[in-house]
N, C-alpha and C positions, 0 to 999 in steps of 0.2 A: 386518495386518488393520486394518479401520476399526472405530472404537469405535462400538458400537451406540447408545449415549446421545448421542454427538455427532451421529451420523447423524439420530437422532430430533429433536434440538434443531434441526438445519439445516432438516429438513423443517417443523418447526413455524414457524421464522422465515419460510420461503418462503411457507407457506400464510397466515400471519397478514398479511404484507405484501400479498400478492395480494388477499386478502379486503378489506383496508383499501383498496386502490385501487379495487376494484369498487364498494365502498360510496360512495366519492367519486364515482365515475361516476354512480351512481343519483341523487345529490344534485344533479347538473348536468343537470337534467332536459331543459332545452331542447336543449342540445348533444346528449345521448344521443337524444332523439327524432329530431333532425335526421339524425344517422348512421344510424338505423334506418329512417326513413320516406322520407328524400330519395331513396335509390337506387331505392325501389319507384316513387315518384312519376315519376322520370326515365325508368324502363322503361315505365310507361304512356303517358307522353308520346310517347316514341320510337315505340312500337308503334301507338298509336291515332291520333297527330296527324301524325307525321312518316314513319310506315313506308310509307305509298303513295308518297310523293314519294322516299324514300331507295331504296326497293326496288320499283320499279313492276311490277305483275303478280304480286307475292309475296303470298300470303295472310297473315292475322294470325298463324295459328299457325306458319307457316314462319319469319316475321320474328322472332316472340318467341323461337323457338328459336335463331335466329341471334345475337340481342343478350344472352341471358342470361350467356354468359361474360364479356362486357364489364361487365355490371351488377355481377357478382360482385366484379370488381376495383374497381368504384366503391365498394362497401362497405368495402374495405380503405382506399381513399383518404379517404373520409369519416371512417372510424375513426382515421385518422392525426392528424386535427386534435384529437381528444379525447386521444390519448396525448401529443402535444407540448404541448398546454396543461396536462395534468396534471403532466407532469414539470417544466414551468416553474413551475407553481404550488408544488410541493413544494420547488423550489430557492430560491424566494423567501419562503417562509413560516416558515423557521427550523426545519422538522421534521428537516432533515438533522443539525443539532446534537444533536437528541434521539437520532436513530439512533446517531450515533456514540458518545454517552455510553452506550448499550446495547451497544455493540460490534457493530453491524449494519453489515456491509460495503456498500460502493456498488454492487457487483455484484447483490446481492440486491435492493436498492432499484430498480435499472434492470430487472432481470428480472421484478419484480413488475408493473411498467407493461406490460412486453412480453406477459407471460401474460395479464394483464387485457385487453389489446388483443386477443389471440387469442380470448379467451373471448367478448368483444363481437361479434367478426367471425363467429364461429360461430353466434351468435344471429342476426345480421343476415343471414347467408347462407341460414340456414334459413327465415327469413321470406321473403326474395326467391324462393327456389326454390318455396315453397308458393304464393306469388302467382303466379308464372310457370306452375306446373302447372294453376292454376285458369283461366288465360286462354289455354291452348293449348300450352304447353311440353311437348314429348313427346321425352325422351331415348332414345337407341338406344345402350345400352351394356351392358357386363357388369360383375359385382360387382368383378373385378380392375381394370377400366378406371375404375370409379368410384372405387375407393380410390386408384388412381394419380392421378386428377384431384384428389382431396382432398389428397393429398401435395403436388402441384404448387402448389395454392392455399395451403396452410398455409406452405409455404416462401416464397412471395411475400409473405404477410401478416407472417411473421417478419421479412423484410429491410425491409418498409415500416415496421414498428413500431419497429425499431432506428434506422433513419433519423430517425423522428419524434422518438425519444428524444434524437437529436443536435440537432435543431432546438429542442427543449424546454431543452437545456442552453445552447445559444447565445442564445436569445432573452432579453430582459430582463423581458418580462411574458407571462402567460399568453395575452393577447389577441394579442400579436404572434406568439407561437409557433403558435397556431391559424391565423393568416392566412398564414404562411409555407408551409403545407402544400398551397398551391394547385397545385404542381407534380405530385404524384401524382393530384390531381383532374384535372388537364388531359390527362395522357398518354393515358388511354383514348380521348379524343375524337380524338386524332391518331394512331389506330391502326386495326386491322381490327375494332374492337368493333361499329361501327354501320353502316359500309359497307365494301365490298372496297377494299382499298389501290389496286387497279388503276383506280378511278374517281377518285382524287385526282390534283391537278396535279403535275407531275414533281417540283417542288422540295419539296412536302410528302411525296410518295411515298418519296423517299429517307430522310427522317426517320422516317417511319412503319415502314419496313422494318427499320430498324436501332435502334429504341428498345427498352427492356426489356419493355414492356407486351405488344407484338405476339406474341412467341413464347409468351408465357404464355396469351394468348387463344386463339391457334391450337392450343395443346396442349390446353386445356380443351375447345375446340370439337370437336376430333378424338376425344378420349377420351369425350365425353359423346355425341356423334352417330354414333359408329362410322366416322368418316372417317380417311383417311390423315393421319398427323401428321408424316411426314417426319423432319427433324432439329429440329423445334420443341422437343420435350422437352428435348434437350440444351442448346439455346440458353436455354430458360427456366430450367433448373437452374443453368447458368453464370451468368446475369444475377443470379438470386435469391441464389445462394451468394456471388458477389462483392459484391453490395450488402450482404448480411448481415454478411459479415467486415468490410466497411468501416465499417458502423454500429456494430458491437460495438467495434471498435478506437478509433474517433473518440469514441464515447460514454465509453469508459473514461478516455481522456486528459482529455476536457473535464470529466468528473466530478471527477477528481482535482484539476484547477486550480480548479474553482468551490468544492470542499470544502476546499481548503487553507486 
């Protein structure tokens, strides 16, 4: 049986480290605002400036409904830059030595950054959905499908967050770590997030159909709009699970090397 005192101490360490990471995020005001505001600005730009050209004959309400799943993934991508930068900052600031003197394991340190990333993404996703509803987003879903969509999104955010931790452990500076996260920022643009894949050139279409973001977007779109999802949920979960396991394994190895 587990020791209640030990369990309570473990929970206290986890909460303390996560709270510390969130407080550090609030101090980095510029980056935090960018991660919260930029997805909204991009959604407004695509809907009101490019929507007519990208989807001729489609009204604003219909197009904002189409792009919302992609914008939700952009929230995760912009949040990745914060996570990578925060991990890199901690690795170069000397705080790791203090954690080791207090017998705080590297797993808790990395988990605190991932949990903080998830919390930030919940906030940014809520804000994006609120703005989307205000400009015409009209979901057609059930409570069960909405919960399933939330689960798919959380799985993707966790995968991206752990991979961002890997970037933070590799990079030499927080600035470099933040800049290396352009990959998750790019992937939604080369997917079905803003235009149907069928409209893309053949060389790009093949990439868009087989990259990890597309099945996540198609799953969210189907669950939120009451459309057929096909095998997209299985592909989305397979990608997210694989990337999550890869991120956890690599971050563990890299942390032990950096902290040795």
